[in-house]
C-alpha positions in Angstrom: 6.5 25.7 45.2 5.7 27.4 48.5 9.2 28.9 48.7 9.0 30.4 45.3 5.6 31.8 46.1 6.9 33.4 49.2 9.8 35.0 47.4 7.4 36.3 44.7 5.0 37.9 47.2 7.9 39.3 49.2 9.2 41.1 46.2 5.8 42.3 45.3 5.2 43.5 48.9 8.5 45.3 49.0 7.8 47.1 45.8 4.4 48.3 47.1 6.0 49.5 50.4 8.7 51.4 48.6 6.0 53.0 46.3 3.8 53.9 49.3 6.6 55.5 51.3 7.8 57.2 48.2 11.3 55.8 48.6 13.2 56.2 45.3 15.5 53.5 44.1 18.1 53.8 41.6 17.4 52.6 38.1 19.7 49.6 38.5 17.9 48.6 41.7 14.5 48.7 40.0 15.9 46.7 37.1 17.3 44.1 39.5 13.9 43.7 41.2 12.2 43.3 37.9 14.7 40.7 36.7 14.3 38.8 40.0 10.6 38.9 39.5 10.9 37.6 36.0 13.1 34.7 37.1 10.8 33.8 40.1 7.7 34.1 37.8 9.3 31.7 35.3 10.2 29.2 38.0 6.6 29.4 39.4 5.1 28.7 36.0 7.4 25.7 35.4 6.4 24.3 38.8 2.7 24.8 38.1 3.2 23.1 34.7 4.9 20.1 36.4 2.1 19.8 39.0 -0.5 19.9 36.3 1.2 17.2 34.3 1.6 15.0 37.5 -2.1 15.5 38.3 -2.9 14.4 34.7 -0.8 11.2 35.2 -2.5 10.4 38.5 -5.9 10.8 37.0 -5.3 7.8 34.6 -3.2 5.8 37.1 -4.5 2.3 38.0 -5.5 1.4 41.5 -3.2 -1.7 41.2 0.3 -0.2 41.4 2.0 -3.5 40.6 2.2 -2.5 37.0 1.8 0.5 34.7 -1.3 0.4 32.5 -1.0 1.4 28.9 -3.0 4.6 29.6 -0.6 5.5 32.3 2.4 4.9 30.0 0.7 7.1 27.4 0.1 9.8 30.0 3.7 9.7 31.1 5.0 10.0 27.5 2.7 12.9 26.8 3.7 14.5 30.2 7.4 14.4 29.2 6.6 16.1 25.9 4.4 18.8 27.5 7.0 19.4 30.2 9.9 19.8 27.8 7.9 22.0 25.4 6.6 24.2 28.2 10.0 24.5 29.8 11.6 25.7 26.6 8.8 28.1 25.9 8.8 29.7 29.4 12.6 29.9 29.6 12.7 31.5 26.1 10.2 34.2 27.1 12.0 34.8 30.4 15.3 35.3 28.6 13.8 37.7 26.1 12.2 39.8 29.0 15.6 39.9 30.8 17.4 41.0 27.7 14.8 43.7 27.3 15.5 44.9 30.8 19.1 45.5 29.9 18.0 47.7 27.1 18.6 45.3 24.2 16.3 45.4 21.3 14.8 42.0 21.1 12.8 42.5 17.9 15.8 41.5 15.7 16.3 38.4 17.8 12.6 37.4 17.5 12.7 38.1 13.8 15.9 36.1 13.3 14.4 33.2 15.4 11.3 33.3 13.2 13.3 33.2 10.0 15.6 30.4 11.4 12.5 28.5 12.4 11.0 28.8 9.0 14.3 27.6 7.4 14.5 24.6 9.7 10.8 23.9 9.2 11.2 23.8 5.4 14.4 21.7 5.6 13.0 19.3 8.2 9.3 19.3 7.3 9.2 15.5 7.2 10.7 15.3 10.6 8.2 17.8 12.0 5.4 16.0 10.3 6.5 12.7 11.8 6.7 14.2 15.3 3.3 15.9 15.1 1.7 12.7 13.8 3.3 10.7 16.6 2.0 13.1 19.2 -1.6 12.6 18.0 -1.1 8.9 17.6 -0.2 8.7 21.3 -2.7 11.3 22.4 -5.7 9.7 20.6 -4.8 6.2 21.8 -5.1 4.7 18.3 -2.7 1.8 19.1 -0.8 0.6 22.1 2.4 -1.4 22.7 1.5 -5.1 22.4 -1.5 -4.6 20.1 -1.6 -6.6 16.9 -2.3 -4.1 14.0 -2.0 -3.6 10.3 -0.3 -0.4 9.3 -0.4 0.4 5.6 -1.3 -3.2 4.9 1.6 -4.7 6.9 0.6 -6.7 10.0 2.5 -7.3 13.2 2.6 -6.7 16.9 3.5 -3.2 18.1 6.8 -3.2 19.9 7.3 0.6 20.3 5.5 3.9 19.7 7.8 6.8 19.5 7.3 10.4 18.5 9.0 9.9 15.1 8.5 6.2 14.4 6.3 3.2 15.1 7.9 -0.3 15.2 6.1 -3.6 14.3 7.3 -7.2 14.5 5.5 -9.7 12.3 4.9 -13.4 12.8 8.2 -14.3 11.2 10.1 -12.0 13.4 10.7 -9.3 10.8 10.8 -5.8 12.2 9.0 -3.1 10.3 9.6 0.6 11.1 7.1 3.2 9.9 7.7 7.0 10.1 4.6 8.3 11.8 4.0 10.9 9.1 3.7 8.1 6.5 1.1 6.1 8.3 -2.0 6.3 6.2 -4.2 3.5 7.5 -4.2 1.7 10.9 -6.3 -1.4 11.6 -6.2 -2.5 15.2 -7.0 -6.2 15.6 -6.9 -6.2 19.4 -8.6 -3.0 20.5 -10.8 -3.6 23.6 -12.0 -7.0 22.3 -11.6 -9.4 19.4 -13.6 -12.0 17.4 -12.5 -15.4 16.2 -14.4 -15.8 13.0 -14.6 -19.3 11.4 -16.2 -20.5 8.1 -17.3 -24.1 8.5 -17.8 -26.0 5.3 -20.1 -29.0 5.1 -21.3 -31.3 2.3 -24.6 -30.5 0.5 -26.1 -33.8 1.7 -25.9 -32.7 5.4 -28.8 -31.4 7.3 -28.0 -27.7 8.0 -30.2 -27.5 11.1 -28.4 -30.5 12.6 -25.0 -29.0 11.7 -25.9 -25.8 13.5 -27.1 -27.7 16.5 -23.8 -29.6 16.7 -21.9 -26.4 16.3 -23.9 -24.8 19.1 -23.0 -27.7 21.4 -19.3 -27.5 20.6 -19.4 -23.7 21.4 -21.1 -24.4 24.7 -18.5 -27.1 25.6 -15.7 -24.7 24.8 -17.3 -21.9 26.9 -17.6 -24.3 29.9 -13.9 -25.3 29.7 -12.0 -23.6 32.5 -8.9 -23.5 30.4 -10.6 -21.3 27.8 -13.7 -19.6 29.4 -11.4 -16.9 30.9 -10.6 -15.7 27.4 -14.3 -15.8 26.1 -16.3 -12.7 26.6 -19.7 -13.9 25.1 -21.2 -17.1 23.9 -20.4 -18.3 20.4 -22.7 -16.8 17.7 -23.9 -18.9 14.7 -24.4 -16.2 12.0 -26.0 -18.7 9.6 -25.4 -20.0 6.1 -22.9 -17.6 4.5 -22.2 -19.1 1.1 -23.0 -21.9 -1.4 -19.7 -23.1 -2.8 -18.9 -25.6 -5.6 -18.8 -28.5 -3.2 -19.8 -27.2 0.2 -22.3 -25.1 2.2 -20.5 -22.5 4.4 -21.8 -21.7 7.8 -20.2 -18.7 9.5 -19.6 -18.6 13.3 -17.8 -16.2 15.6 -16.9 -16.0 19.2 -16.0 -12.8 21.2 -12.7 -13.0 23.1 -10.4 -10.8 25.1 -7.7 -9.0 23.0 -4.9 -11.2 21.6 -6.7 -14.5 22.4 -8.9 -14.8 19.3 -6.3 -17.0 17.6 -5.9 -19.4 20.6 -9.6 -19.7 21.0 -10.2 -20.1 17.2 -7.6 -22.9 16.9 -9.2 -24.8 19.8 -12.7 -24.3 18.3 -11.6 -25.7 14.9 -10.0 -28.7 16.6 -13.2 -29.5 18.5 -15.4 -29.0 15.5 -13.3 -31.4 13.4 -13.3 -34.1 16.2 -17.1 -33.7 16.7 -17.9 -33.8 13.0 -15.9 -37.1 12.8 -17.8 -38.6 15.7 -21.2 -37.4 14.3 -20.5 -38.5 10.7 -20.8 -35.0 9.3 -18.7 -34.7 6.1 -16.3 -31.9 5.6 -15.9 -31.8 1.8 -12.6 -31.8 0.1 -11.7 -31.4 -3.7 -12.4 -34.5 -5.9 -11.2 -35.1 -9.4 -13.2 -37.1 -12.0 -11.4 -38.3 -15.1 -13.6 -38.7 -18.2 -12.1 -40.1 -21.4 -15.1 -39.7 -23.6 -17.2 -42.2 -25.5 -14.9 -42.5 -28.5 -11.9 -43.5 -26.5 -10.6 -47.0 -26.8 -10.7 -49.5 -23.8 -7.6 -49.4 -21.7 -6.1 -52.0 -19.4 -5.8 -51.2 -15.7 -3.2 -53.1 -13.7 -3.1 -53.0 -9.9 0.3 -53.7 -8.3 0.9 -54.4 -4.6 3.3 -52.3 -2.7 4.9 -55.4 -1.2 6.8 -57.9 -3.3 5.6 -61.5 -2.7 8.0 -64.4 -2.8 6.9 -67.1 -5.1 8.0 -70.6 -3.9 10.2 -72.5 -6.3 8.6 -75.6 -7.9 9.6 -78.9 -6.4 11.8 -81.3 -8.4 10.4 -84.6 -9.4 12.1 -87.5 -8.0 
């Protein structure tokens, strides 16, 4: 960067000296100086662009350099895109200016490039749409690699976010590839934090206040467990009676967790609730079927058979 600046200012100083001393150069000499100035200026702009992108990446870098954060990965991806686009733009303008110095009419070239660009744009508009959508998907940090999301109703873990496509893998291992331009709805289940939400059903005969007290104690025990409290961001909330079902009263609870750990915490919480309810004698209802034959039906005989066959001893012979 320093060398390029020195060359640029040296050329500028030489031109000023020649003008001051009224030393005339040939037309070719002046053209050569201008071309060198264009090349040096383009290189300086490219260097400035790279420094700006590097500074942007450093601004989002983690203090812990043992790994790259998702923000830093996103910054590097965007940095590559900006560098490539800026390089093509600067070099293209520099080439046009150099051709103009040689007396070429660059207007037909610009017009032709514009027409070709329109033709390519119409022919590859889906590709362009996918790339633009992917750029903003990365820029706005809507999803990250490793997040569990739903895209257009399909759920899975994000394996890759590219300029043209986004790749998900669902629980069964199936890979889903979405063109970024066709992504209409994104639901991120692991953005910043998550909730494990559980509907607990109890029988109508149970005392709801007692049930809530038992649930509270279960949540406190889970929060005190060193194997799980590292994943829990806030104490368990008892939201209250959520519904009256056909055979149960539903109490809704939720617990705030770090991203991706809501399922682990939720499974452990369900296990503890079941064991505690069994110990406390709190009934978790399940479907029952009552068979009614009506008053006009005839009596019927009910025979109970044992699963084990019993051996009947043979009668003794009379002597």
